[in-house]
Each structure stands twice: as C-alpha cells, then as structure tokens.
C-alpha positions as CSV (number, residue, x, y, z in Angstrom):
1,M,-93.3,40.6,86.5
2,A,-95.5,37.6,87.2
3,Q,-93.1,36.0,89.7
4,F,-93.2,39.1,91.9
5,D,-97.0,39.3,92.1
6,L,-97.1,37.7,95.5
7,V,-94.6,40.0,97.2
8,S,-95.2,43.4,98.8
9,S,-95.1,46.4,96.5
10,E,-92.1,47.6,98.5
11,D,-90.2,44.4,97.7
12,R,-91.3,44.5,94.1
13,N,-89.9,48.0,93.8
14,I,-86.7,47.0,95.5
15,A,-86.3,43.9,93.2
16,N,-86.9,46.2,90.2
17,E,-84.2,48.6,91.5
18,F,-81.8,45.7,91.9
19,L,-82.5,44.4,88.4
20,S,-82.2,47.9,87.0
21,N,-78.8,48.3,88.6
22,L,-77.7,44.9,87.1
23,A,-78.8,46.0,83.7
24,V,-76.1,48.7,83.7
25,Q,-73.3,46.0,83.7
26,H,-75.0,42.9,82.4
27,K,-76.7,41.7,79.3
28,R,-80.5,41.2,79.2
29,G,-80.2,37.4,79.3
30,T,-78.1,37.6,82.5
31,C,-80.7,40.0,84.1
32,N,-83.5,37.6,83.2
33,T,-81.7,34.7,84.9
34,Y,-81.4,36.9,88.1
35,K,-85.0,37.7,87.8
36,A,-85.9,34.0,87.5
37,S,-83.8,33.2,90.6
38,L,-85.4,35.9,92.6
39,G,-88.8,34.7,91.5
40,L,-88.1,31.3,92.9
41,F,-86.7,32.8,96.1
42,Y,-89.8,35.0,96.6
43,L,-92.1,32.0,95.9
44,C,-90.4,30.1,98.8
45,L,-90.7,33.2,101.0
46,E,-94.4,33.3,100.2
47,D,-94.8,29.7,101.2
48,K,-93.6,30.8,104.7
49,E,-95.8,33.9,104.6
50,I,-92.7,36.2,104.4
51,Y,-93.5,39.1,102.1
52,F,-90.4,41.1,102.7
53,A,-86.9,39.9,101.8
54,K,-85.5,41.9,104.6
55,K,-87.3,39.6,107.1
56,T,-85.5,36.6,105.7
57,K,-83.9,34.4,108.4
58,R,-81.6,31.5,108.1
59,K,-84.5,29.0,108.5
60,H,-86.1,30.5,105.4
61,I,-82.9,30.1,103.4
62,I,-82.7,26.4,104.5
63,Y,-86.3,26.0,103.3
64,W,-85.5,27.7,100.0
65,L,-82.5,25.4,99.5
66,S,-84.6,22.3,100.2
67,Q,-87.1,23.5,97.6
68,L,-84.2,23.8,95.0
69,N,-83.3,20.2,95.9
70,A,-86.9,19.1,95.5
71,R,-87.0,20.5,92.0
72,K,-84.1,18.2,91.1
73,Y,-82.0,20.9,89.4
74,A,-78.5,20.1,88.3
75,E,-75.9,21.1,90.9
76,S,-74.6,23.9,88.6
77,T,-78.2,25.3,88.3
78,K,-78.6,25.2,92.1
79,L,-75.3,26.9,92.5
80,H,-76.3,29.6,90.0
81,H,-79.6,30.3,91.9
82,V,-77.7,30.5,95.2
83,F,-75.2,33.0,93.8
84,C,-78.0,35.1,92.3
85,V,-79.9,35.3,95.6
86,R,-76.7,35.8,97.6
87,L,-75.8,38.8,95.4
88,Y,-79.4,40.2,95.9
89,L,-79.2,39.8,99.7
90,T,-75.7,41.4,99.7
91,W,-77.1,44.3,97.7
92,L,-80.1,44.6,100.1
93,Y,-77.6,44.7,103.0
94,E,-75.3,47.2,101.3
95,M,-78.1,49.5,100.3
96,G,-79.6,49.6,103.8
97,H,-82.8,47.7,102.9
98,S,-81.9,44.9,105.2
99,K,-79.9,44.5,108.5
100,K,-79.2,40.8,107.9
101,D,-75.7,40.0,106.8
102,P,-75.9,37.7,103.8
103,Q,-72.7,35.9,104.9
104,I,-74.8,34.6,107.9
105,L,-77.9,33.8,105.9
106,I,-76.1,31.9,103.1
107,V,-73.0,30.1,104.4
108,P,-70.3,28.4,102.3
109,Q,-71.7,24.9,103.2
110,D,-74.9,25.9,101.4
111,L,-73.1,25.9,98.1
112,P,-73.7,22.7,96.2
113,K,-70.6,20.7,95.2
114,L,-70.1,20.4,91.5
115,P,-69.4,16.9,90.3
116,R,-65.9,16.3,89.1
117,E,-66.1,13.8,86.2
118,L,-63.0,12.1,84.9
119,P,-62.2,12.7,81.3
120,R,-63.2,10.0,78.8
121,P,-60.5,7.4,78.4
122,I,-58.5,7.2,75.1
123,P,-59.7,4.4,72.9
124,P,-57.2,1.4,73.2
125,E,-56.2,1.7,69.5
126,V,-55.4,5.4,69.8
127,D,-53.5,4.8,73.1
128,R,-51.4,2.0,71.4
129,K,-50.5,4.3,68.5
130,L,-49.6,7.2,70.8
131,R,-47.3,5.0,72.9
132,E,-45.7,3.6,69.8
133,Y,-45.1,7.0,68.4
134,L,-43.6,8.3,71.7
135,T,-41.4,5.2,72.0
136,N,-40.0,5.6,68.5
137,S,-39.5,9.4,68.8
138,N,-36.0,10.9,69.4
139,D,-37.4,14.0,71.0
140,P,-36.7,14.1,74.8
141,L,-40.0,15.7,75.5
142,D,-41.8,12.8,73.9
143,K,-39.9,10.5,76.1
144,C,-41.1,12.5,79.1
145,L,-44.7,12.1,77.9
146,L,-44.1,8.4,77.6
147,I,-43.2,8.2,81.3
C-alpha cells in the first residue's frame, strides 16, 4: 500500500476497510482504481499536512481538484477520481468516521463536464448513394428518413 504510507495508521486502516467492503461487490480491477484514486487524494491531503480524511475541508477538496487539473487528466478520468473519492467520503460519513457531509465537500459544480463530440460526418459519396436509395424507394419510412 505504497500510496497510503504518508497517512496515519488510523486512516490506512479505514481505507483498507473501505476497499475490503468494495471487494465484496466489485472486481479486483475496480477496487484497484478506487485505491489509486484514494492514493492521489491522500497525497494532496499530505501536501496540506492533513493526515486524517475526516479533517478534510472544502478548501482541501478544491486543492485536490486543482491538482487533478494540473496533471492534465482527461475529463472522464477526473470525473472518475471525483466519483471514487466522493463515494469514499460518503462511506466515511455513513460509517461515523467523519462528521463532514460529502455533499458539502464535493458539490455538483466540481464534476468536470464531459465533452460532447459530434459524430463523424458521412462521406459525400455514401451520403449521395443513401439519398438516391431513399428517393427511389417506395417504402413510406424511407421517405420519412429522406426528410
């Protein structure tokens, strides 16, 4: 557990408990991605000399999000890290390890927006053949597609 070497033994045990609970419902690979996300989160807490996740404040979350941006991750990767840490903070709250409501720590505006790319255009030759087929067809549905 190299990424948890910098945290308190209490938090290391809590993180292990969380990961053990995940292992009941999720595959090993999924648990490893949660572990990696928590490792990044704890590294950022260590930067701010916070060694207990239960002491996390909103300003620490903002710092962590800025560090994710600085690493130039894709939006989907950042979103995944945010969801993993949010689930961890929710679990801490529900299990009584923390008194901080995760809905206040990580707000909806923190979630990165995924880019919406347009589909690739149909090549002109294929488009011409498709319109020609639809024009010559007697099927009323084909006529609807032509419109």
